[in-house]
C-alpha positions, -999 to +999 in steps of 0.1 A: +001-002-002+016+032-011+017+060+021+014+099+019+023+122+035-003+156+038+023+187+053-012+213+061-020+234+091-060+235+080-074+204+093-107+207+068-083+199+043-063+172+059-097+155+062-106+161+030-079+149+013-075+118+038-104+107+031-105+108-010-071+095-005-077+062+018-106+054-001-084+049-027-064+027-011-033+048-003-026+046+039-023+086+047-004+100+075-005+139+081+007+165+102+009+204+110+035+221+094+073+219+082+086+211+114+063+180+120+072+167+090+110+172+092+105+147+120+087+124+104+104+122+077+132+108+103+117+077+110+098+073+078+095+084+041+065+083+025+056+075-010+047+107-019+046+140+006+021+164-002+023+197+013+010+236+016+032+267+016+018+288+044+022+268+080+034+280+107+070+272+123+080+258+091+068+270+059+064+248+029+088+259+011+116+255+034+101+226+041+110+213+002+143+232+005+155+206+038+143+182+028+158+186-005+194+190+011+188+170+041+179+140+016+194+146-015+189+107-025+151+110-012+130+082-036+096+099-025+080+125-049+068+163-032+035+176-042+032+214-036-005+225-034-012+263-027-032+291-037+000+308-037+007+309-077+035+338-084+067+331-096+088+329-069+076+297-057+069+288-092+109+290-090+125+276-065+095+249-070+108+241-101+149+244-091+137+211-062+139+173-085+105+150-082+084+183-073+052+193-089+036+223-085+000+228-083-023+253-078-052+260-058-080+249-052-077+218-068-096+187-075-093+153-057-100+145-096-065+165-100-048+152-072-053+114-080-046+124-116-006+138-103-006+110-078-010+084-104+014+097-130+039+099-095+035+065-089+036+055-131+071+072-134+084+050-102+073+014-120+110-006-118+111-023-149+096-056-138+066-042-128+061-023-164+069-061-181+039-073-158+022-045-165+030-048-203+019-087-200-017-085-188 
């Protein structure tokens, strides 16, 4: 089962995403800010981390920068969901490998399509062969 980490300070956002992702078969963990996310990442590694930008203590931009520097060989993808679409945010997010920037409002359907694309990119050659054979 694929594990998703949601990093957002809005309980409602976490609740809505958790319900939709769990219904789609994902295991979901959630934290309220970037500091909690870094603590989580010391112990566990999700398949995808979904984060907001505007959060207390450690915002999403700083979280992504720290993850990129502290875990340069990370295997998980990062999806940044935000209403902040300024050029500044697009520039730093484009500089981090394995990071997608999605502008809010994002529908659950759009998010699921992006997750499908993330996981399709991660398929091993053996998994591709199995899928192609069926």
